C-alpha positions in Angstrom: -12.6 -74.6 96.3 -9.6 -72.6 94.6 -9.9 -69.3 93.1 -9.4 -69.0 89.2 -6.1 -67.3 88.4 -6.2 -63.7 87.3 -7.2 -63.0 83.7 -3.8 -61.7 82.0 -4.8 -59.0 79.6 -4.8 -59.9 76.1 -2.5 -57.6 74.0 -4.6 -55.9 71.1 -3.0 -55.3 67.8 -1.6 -51.8 67.3 -3.6 -49.9 64.8 -1.9 -49.1 61.8 -2.1 -45.0 61.2 -4.8 -43.9 58.9 -3.3 -41.6 55.9 -5.1 -38.7 55.2 -6.9 -38.3 51.4 -4.9 -35.7 50.3 -1.6 -37.1 51.4 -2.3 -40.1 49.0 -2.7 -37.8 45.8 0.4 -36.9 43.9 1.6 -33.0 43.9 -0.1 -31.2 41.1 2.1 -30.7 38.2 3.1 -27.1 37.3 3.0 -26.0 33.5 5.9 -23.7 32.5 8.1 -23.2 28.9 9.3 -26.9 27.9 12.1 -24.9 26.1 13.2 -23.5 29.3 13.1 -26.8 31.2 14.8 -28.7 28.8 17.6 -25.9 28.4 18.3 -25.7 31.9 18.4 -29.9 32.5 21.0 -29.4 29.6 23.1 -26.7 30.9 22.8 -27.9 34.5 24.1 -31.5 33.5 27.6 -29.8 31.6 28.4 -27.0 34.4 27.5 -26.8 38.2 28.1 -23.2 38.3 25.8 -22.2 34.9 23.3 -24.8 36.6 23.3 -23.0 39.9 23.0 -19.6 38.2 19.8 -20.9 36.2 18.3 -22.5 39.4 18.7 -19.0 41.1 16.6 -17.1 37.9 14.1 -20.2 37.9 13.6 -19.7 41.4 12.3 -16.0 40.8 8.8 -17.4 39.8 5.1 -16.4 39.5 2.6 -19.2 39.9 -0.9 -18.8 38.5 -2.8 -21.9 39.0 -0.9 -24.7 37.6 1.0 -22.1 35.3 4.3 -21.2 36.5 6.6 -18.5 34.9 10.3 -17.7 36.4 12.7 -15.2 35.0 14.5 -18.1 33.5 11.4 -18.6 31.3 11.0 -15.1 30.3 14.6 -14.7 29.4 14.2 -18.2 27.3 10.9 -16.9 25.4 12.6 -13.4 24.5 15.9 -15.0 23.3 13.5 -17.4 20.9 11.4 -14.5 19.8 14.2 -12.5 18.6 15.9 -15.3 17.1 12.8 -16.3 15.4 11.8 -13.2 14.0 15.7 -12.1 12.8 15.7 -15.5 11.1 12.3 -14.8 9.1 13.4 -11.2 8.4 16.7 -12.3 6.7 15.0 -15.2 5.3 12.3 -12.8 3.8 15.0 -10.3 2.5 17.0 -13.3 1.0 13.8 -14.5 -1.1 13.3 -11.1 -2.6 16.8 -10.8 -3.9 16.4 -14.4 -5.1 13.1 -13.3 -7.2 14.9 -10.4 -8.6 17.5 -12.6 -10.1 14.7 -13.8 -12.1 15.1 -11.6 -14.8 12.5 -13.3 -17.1 9.8 -12.3 -14.7 8.3 -9.1 -15.1 8.3 -6.5 -12.0 4.4 -7.6 -11.2 5.5 -11.0 -11.5 8.5 -10.4 -9.0 6.5 -8.5 -6.7 3.9 -11.3 -6.5 6.4 -13.9 -5.7 7.9 -11.6 -3.3 4.8 -11.5 -1.3 4.0 -15.0 -1.3 7.4 -15.7 -0.2 6.9 -13.2 2.2 3.8 -14.9 3.4 5.3 -18.5 3.9 8.2 -17.2 5.3 6.5 -15.7 8.5 3.9 -18.4 8.6 6.9 -20.9 9.2 8.4 -18.5 11.4 5.3 -18.6 13.4 4.8 -22.6 13.6 8.7 -23.0 14.4 8.5 -20.4 17.3 5.6 -22.3 18.8 7.5 -25.5 18.4 10.4 -23.9 19.9 8.4 -22.8 22.7 7.0 -26.0 23.5 3.6 -24.6 23.3 0.8 -27.5 22.3 -1.0 -26.4 19.1 -4.5 -27.8 20.6 -4.0 -24.8 23.3 -4.4 -22.4 20.4 -7.9 -23.6 19.7 -9.4 -20.7 21.5 -7.1 -18.3 20.4 -7.6 -19.4 16.7 -11.7 -19.1 17.3 -10.9 -15.6 18.6 -8.5 -14.6 15.8 -11.4 -15.7 13.5 -13.9 -13.3 15.0 -11.3 -10.4 14.8 -10.7 -10.9 11.1 -14.5 -11.0 10.6 -15.2 -7.8 12.7 -12.1 -6.0 13.0 -9.8 -7.1 10.4 -12.0 -7.7 7.4 -10.6 -4.8 5.4 -7.1 -5.6 6.1 -7.4 -8.9 4.8 -9.9 -7.7 1.9 -6.8 -5.0 0.9 -4.2 -8.2 1.2 -6.0 -10.1 -1.2 -7.2 -7.4 -3.5 -3.2 -6.6 -4.0 -2.4 -10.2 -4.6 -5.4 -10.3 -7.1 -4.3 -6.9 -8.9 -0.8 -8.4 -9.1 -1.9 -11.6 -11.0 -4.3 -10.2 -13.6 -1.5 -7.4 -14.0 -4.3 -4.8 -14.3 -2.1 -2.3 -12.5 1.6 -2.8 -11.6 4.1 -0.4 -10.5 5.4 2.2 -13.3 1.9 2.5 -14.3 0.3 6.0 -15.0 -3.3 6.0 -13.5 -5.6 9.0 -13.2 -6.5 9.9 -9.5 -9.2 12.1 -8.3 -8.6 14.1 -4.7 -11.1 15.0 -2.1 -12.2 18.0 -3.8 -13.2 16.1 -7.2 -10.0 17.6 -9.0 -8.8 15.0 -11.6 -4.8 14.5 -11.9 -2.7 11.5 -13.0 0.2 9.8 -11.2 2.3 7.0 -11.4 2.2 3.7 -9.1 5.4 3.7 -6.7 4.4 0.8 -4.7 1.6 -2.0 -4.3 1.4 -2.7 -0.4 -0.3 -5.0 1.8 -3.2 -2.5 2.3 -3.0 0.3 -0.5 -1.2 1.3 -3.6 0.9 4.4 -3.4 0.7 6.9 -6.2 2.7 9.8 -6.8 1.8 12.7 -9.1 3.7 15.6 -10.6 3.4 18.0 -7.5 5.2 15.0 -5.6 1.8 14.3 -3.5 1.4 10.7 -2.9 -2.0 9.1 -2.6 -2.5 5.9 -0.7 -5.5 4.2 -2.3 -6.6 1.3 -0.9 -6.0 -2.0 -2.9 -10.0 -2.7 -2.8 -11.1 0.4 -4.5 -8.8 -0.1 -7.3 -10.2 -3.7 -7.8 -14.0 -2.9 -7.6 -14.2 0.6 -9.0 -13.4 1.9 -12.4 -9.6 2.9 -13.1 -8.0 4.8 -15.9 -4.8 3.3 -16.7 -2.7 5.1 -19.2 -0.2 2.3 -19.5 -2.2 -0.8 -19.1 -1.3 -2.0 -22.6 0.7 0.5 -24.0 2.6 3.4 -22.5 2.0 5.7 -25.8 -0.7 8.4 -24.7 -2.2 10.8 -27.1 -2.6 14.4 -26.0 -4.5 17.4 -26.9 -3.4 20.8 -27.5 -6.1 23.5 -28.5 -5.5 26.8 -30.6 -7.3 29.4 -31.8 -6.8 31.6 -34.9 -8.5 34.7 -36.7 -11.1 34.2 -39.2 -8.9 36.0 -41.7 -5.6 33.8 -41.2 -4.8 31.2 -43.8 -6.0 28.2 -42.5 -3.9 25.8 -44.5 -0.8 27.5 -43.6 -1.7 27.4 -40.1 -2.3 23.8 -39.8 1.2 23.4 -41.3 2.6 25.5 -38.5 0.6 23.5 -35.8 2.2 20.4 -37.1 5.6 22.1 -37.6 5.4 23.3 -33.8 4.2 19.7 -32.5 7.2 18.0 -34.1 9.7 20.3 -32.8 9.2 18.8 -29.2 11.6 16.1 -28.6 9.1 14.1 -26.4 6.3 14.0 -29.4 6.7 10.8 -31.4 7.0 10.6 -35.0 5.0 7.6 -35.2 2.0 8.0 -34.7 2.3 11.3 -36.1 0.8 14.6 -34.9 -2.5 15.3 -36.4 -4.7 18.8 -36.6 -8.4 18.7 -36.4 -10.7 21.8 -36.6 -13.2 21.5 -33.7 -15.7 24.4 -34.3 -16.2 27.7 -35.5 -16.0 29.8 -32.3 -17.3 33.0 -31.2 -14.1 35.2 -31.8 -11.5 32.4 -33.6 -11.6 29.2 -35.7 -10.6 26.4 -33.0 -8.2 23.5 -33.7 -6.8 20.9 -31.8 -3.1 19.5 -31.9 -3.2 15.6 -31.5 0.2 14.2 -30.7 1.5 11.3 -29.1 4.2 10.7 -26.2 5.5 7.7 -24.6 6.5 8.9 -21.1 3.5 10.4 -19.5 5.1 9.8 -15.9 7.6 12.9 -16.9 4.4 15.1 -17.6 1.9 16.5 -19.8 1.4 20.0 -18.9 5.2 20.9 -20.1 5.0 19.1 -23.7 1.6 21.3 -24.4 3.7 24.5 -23.0 6.7 23.5 -25.3 4.1 23.2 -28.6 2.2 26.2 -27.7 5.3 28.5 -27.3 7.1 27.3 -30.5 3.7 28.1 -32.3 3.5 31.6 -31.0 6.9 32.4 -32.8 5.9 30.7 -35.8 2.7 32.8 -36.3 4.7 35.8 -35.2 6.7 35.3 -38.4 4.0 34.3 -40.8 1.5 36.9 -39.4 -1.0 34.8 -38.1 -3.3 36.4 -35.8 -4.6 34.8 -32.5 -7.7 37.0 -32.0 -9.2 38.6 -28.7 -12.4 38.0 -27.7 -14.8 40.1 -29.6 -17.9 41.7 -28.9 -20.8 43.7 -30.4 -22.6 46.6 -28.0 -25.9 47.6 -29.0 -27.3 50.7 -27.5 -31.1 51.4 -27.3 -31.9 54.8 -28.3 -33.1 57.0 -25.7 -34.0 60.9 -25.0 -31.1 60.9 -22.5 -28.6 59.3 -24.8 -29.8 61.6 -27.5 -28.7 64.9 -25.1 -25.5 63.1 -24.3 -24.7 62.5 -27.7 -25.5 66.3 -28.9 -23.6 67.5 -26.0 -20.4 65.4 -26.8 -20.8 66.8 -30.6 -21.0 70.0 -29.5 -18.0 70.0 -27.0 -16.2 68.3 -30.0 -16.8 71.3 -32.6 -15.1 73.9 -29.9 
């Protein structure tokens, strides 16, 4: 019986190497500035030297999660921001110059047009800058929500004053050049001329060169005394007192003559004189006269009229009385002895 031949080993197929799960996945993309990436590719295609320099700047980078910011990205962002801001500034100035050429618009309409154009220009500059940087507008959803909260809490007054300033210009209740009455912190009332209507406040300059910055909302919701709203003519009063012994008719004629002598007093409407009361020491009158340039001051006109009237009264002998008081002394023993003593001394 023959022995069976030795069995030859059966060659087993070699097992293929098993790839790890993480080796099958694609490398995670990194987000950067789209404008910088596009510009780098364009420059590298044109010049190898410039491309190598850009690669060196791009190598110096900081990665935060999937977001990567390099020195090249920062440079491009700064250049785009400067270019957009400069272009918006120049466009805004050009828009202002264009509005000034529309001479058939009054100053308030021109200022309103300038503000609207400024908002449009800067809004367009914002979106152009976002597009140039390659930022997805959907990424601003969180920012817009935070910005809305900021407006609701911190910037409510600022935006309220902005809207109030636009409304004031639209209804022309106040405009640059108007003269309005203002009250300081001590409660003293003065008047001033509106120099500028800004985004937040209205600038009012008084005759003593004090500049009041009044929030736009205050002028819209509170009572405002505007001396030149419908007309710049302002009536001012000059009080005068004369003696009871004076010729009243002649005194009135001299008052009107003194008022007409002032260059700033208008001939139409003409000055008038009213007798106001019988005072303790004098008969009191008020000279009413009109001026059309209250921004040049009111007190100087009153002073000019009173000085002219002083010399006219002097020439006509009309007296401006001093205060007069009647003194009544009650009789007493001490007073009688004092009078007797004074009388005896007078005889000596």
